[in-house]
C-alpha positions as CSV (number, residue, x, y, z in Angstrom):
1,L,0.0,0.0,0.0
2,G,1.4,3.3,-1.0
3,S,1.2,6.4,1.2
4,V,-0.6,9.5,0.0
5,A,0.9,12.9,0.9
6,M,-1.7,15.3,2.3
7,S,-1.3,19.0,2.5
8,S,-1.6,20.6,6.0
9,S,-5.1,22.0,5.1
10,E,-6.2,18.5,4.0
11,Q,-4.8,17.0,7.2
12,A,-6.6,19.7,9.3
13,A,-9.8,18.9,7.4
14,A,-9.4,15.2,7.9
15,I,-8.8,15.6,11.7
16,D,-11.8,17.9,12.0
17,Q,-14.0,15.4,10.2
18,L,-12.7,12.6,12.5
19,R,-13.4,14.7,15.6
20,K,-17.0,15.3,14.3
21,E,-17.5,11.6,13.7
22,V,-16.1,10.7,17.2
23,N,-18.4,13.4,18.8
24,A,-21.4,12.1,16.9
25,Q,-20.7,8.5,18.1
26,A,-20.2,9.7,21.7
27,Q,-23.6,11.5,21.5
28,R,-25.3,8.4,20.2
29,E,-23.8,6.3,22.9
30,L,-24.8,8.9,25.6
31,L,-28.4,9.0,24.2
32,T,-28.6,5.2,24.3
33,K,-27.2,4.9,27.8
34,M,-29.4,7.7,29.0
35,T,-32.5,6.0,27.5
36,E,-31.6,2.7,29.0
37,K,-30.9,4.0,32.5
38,C,-33.9,6.3,32.7
39,F,-36.2,3.7,31.3
40,A,-35.0,1.1,33.8
41,K,-35.3,3.6,36.7
42,C,-38.7,5.0,35.8
43,V,-40.8,2.5,33.9
44,S,-42.3,-0.3,35.7
45,S,-45.2,-1.4,33.4
46,K,-43.2,-3.0,30.6
47,G,-45.4,-4.1,27.8
48,S,-48.4,-1.9,28.4
49,G,-47.4,0.4,25.6
50,N,-48.4,3.6,27.5
51,L,-46.6,5.5,30.2
52,D,-48.5,6.7,33.2
53,R,-48.1,10.2,34.5
54,S,-45.6,9.4,37.2
55,E,-43.4,7.5,34.7
56,Q,-43.5,10.4,32.3
57,L,-42.5,12.8,35.0
58,C,-39.7,10.5,36.2
59,L,-38.4,10.1,32.6
60,G,-38.5,13.9,32.1
61,M,-36.6,14.6,35.3
62,C,-34.1,11.8,34.6
63,I,-33.3,13.1,31.2
64,D,-33.0,16.7,32.5
65,R,-30.4,15.5,35.1
66,Y,-28.4,13.7,32.3
67,V,-28.5,16.8,30.1
68,D,-27.5,19.1,33.1
69,C,-24.6,16.7,33.9
70,M,-23.5,16.5,30.3
71,N,-23.5,20.3,30.0
72,A,-21.5,20.6,33.2
73,V,-18.9,18.1,32.0
74,N,-18.7,19.8,28.6
75,E,-18.2,23.2,30.2
76,A,-15.4,21.8,32.5
77,L,-13.7,20.2,29.5
78,V,-13.9,23.5,27.5
79,N,-12.5,25.4,30.5
80,R,-9.7,22.9,30.9
81,Q,-8.8,23.1,27.2
82,Q,-8.8,26.9,27.3
83,A,-6.6,26.9,30.3
84,R,-4.1,24.7,28.4
85,S,-4.0,27.0,25.4
């Protein structure tokens, strides 16, 4: 297999694309994990097809906590990255 030389702008674009793909995969995994954990915590009537009011409220609050936590972690990471720059 031969190697292909890339310009610095092509390398930067490739790295940016890779970062976007990694971030998208991480978001999908977070959504899957959040859904599984919140559903397991909040939904007791498996198979009925409908969520009762308390299950809906629990799911909403659980998802809100995940989103708040994710935002706090993202903010901390951005601050850490900025401090390194």
